[in-house]
N, C-alpha and C positions, 0 to 999 in steps of 0.2 A: 379308656374306660369314657364308663359315659360323665353326665353332670353329676347323676344323682351319685352313681356310688361314690365319684371325689367328696358329694359333700357329705357320706357317711364317715368314709375312711376321717374327714378330717373332724367331725363330730366324735365320733372313738379317740381319734388322737386326742385331741381335746381334754376330753372325760379323763383318758387313761393317764396324760400329764398331768391336772390339776391334781389326781386321786396322788401320781408321784411325790408330788411336790409335797404334801400334805395339806392342802387347801382344803378347806370345808366346800361341800359340795352345798347349792344351795338347789334343793329341789322345786321342780316345778310347782303349783298349785293343784291338788288334786292327785298326784303319785302319790303310790305307794304308802311310801314311804317319807313321806313330809309329818312328820314330829308335830310340826309347828301348824298346821292344817288346819286348826280352832283358832289359833293367834291369827292367822288370815282373816277368816271367817269375818270372829269380829273386828278386824281392822276393815273388813269391808265392809261392814256395816255401820263405820263410824263410833262405835261401841271402845273408845280409850281406855274407860280404867277399865272393862273388864277383862282387854287386852294384854293391860298390865300384868291384871291382878294371874292370868292364866302365863302369861310369859314367868310372873315369879314363881306359879306353881313348877312348871320344867326346873327352873334353874338354873341352867346350863352356860354362866358367867365364861364358861372359856369358849366356847362357839361363836363365832363368827356371825353367822347368823341371826343369832339368837341378840347378839349384842346389836345387829344390825336394825331388827324387828321392835327392840326395846330405844333405839335411838326414833325410829320414826314416828311410832305411837308418842312418845313425848314430845315432838314437834308439832303434830298435828294435832296431838288434845289442846282442849282447852280446861285450862289454859295452857297455853303450848309451856314447855320447859325447856329453852334452846341451851342452855350450861349444860344439862345433863346430855338431852341429845348430843351437842355436839361431843362429850366424855364418852357416849358410848358408838359411838360414830367411829373414833380415832381407837377404840379398841377392838373393834371389830376390822379395823387396819392394821391396827398393830399383829394382831391375829394371824389375817390374812391381806396384805396389801392392794391385792388383786380383785377382793370383793365388788364387782361392779353394782351392787346396791347399794355400797355404805358409800362407796364413790361419787353415786349421782346426787345420793341423798344428802352427804354433807357438803356437797356441791352448792345445792338449792339452801340448804339453812344459810350458808353465806352471802349468799345473794339475798337473803332473809333479814340478813344483819348486815348489809352493804358491803360486805366484802370482798370485793369483784376481783383481786388476787388472788385470793387464796379456792375461791369458785373456778379461777383460769386450770388454777396448779393441779384442783380434781378436775375439770374436764382433759387437760393436757394429760395425766396418769390412768382417763379412761381410753384418750384413743390407743395409748401403748398397748392395754388389757386386750381393746377390741379391735384386734389389726381388723378385722373382714368388717367389721362394723357391729354396732350391737343397738339394744332397744335403748339405754343406757346412757349410754353417748347419744346419742339423738335428743332424748329430753333434757338432758342439763346442755346440748351446746343450743336447744331452741330456748331455754331459760335461760341463757345468758345472753343471747340474744334479743329477749323479749325485754331483760331486763337494761342492758345498753343502748334500746331504741325507746325504753320509758324514762331516761334521762337519768341513768343512773338509780334507779327506784327498784324498790322491789314490787310484781306484779302478784296478782293472786293466785299464777299458773303457779309459782315454784313452790 
C-alpha cells in the first residue's frame, strides 16, 4: 500500500468511527455543510457580539460545535466572560468528550485563569484523542510551554 492510500484509509476510518460513536462532526471552514460558516466568518473578523447573535439565532445548544464556538466567542470578546466560556466548553465536552477544539480552547482558558493543572489535563486528553498528532494538541502544548516559560503567567498567545 502506498502512503497516500494508507492516509486515506485512516481518514475514512476516523470519520466512520466518529460518526458511529455519535460524536459531533466539526466541518472544516468552507465545507458545504458548515452551518456555522457565518459564525466562523464573524469570529475571523473579531465581531464577537455579532457572532454571539448568530449563534443565538442558530440556537443548537445540544451540539458540541455550537457550544465550543459560543465558549470561544465569549472568551475572546470584549469584555471576556471566562465563567460563561468555561460553562460552554464543559457542555461541549459533556456532549463530545473528544471534541478537539473544546479541549484546546478550554485548556487555553485555564492558562488565562492561571490553572496549569487543568490546562495540563486538557493537554493529556488531547494527546489521547490525537494519537497521530493534531493542530489542537500542538497549539495547547505550545501555550502550556509558553505559560511555564513566562513564570506560570498567561501570555497573549493563549
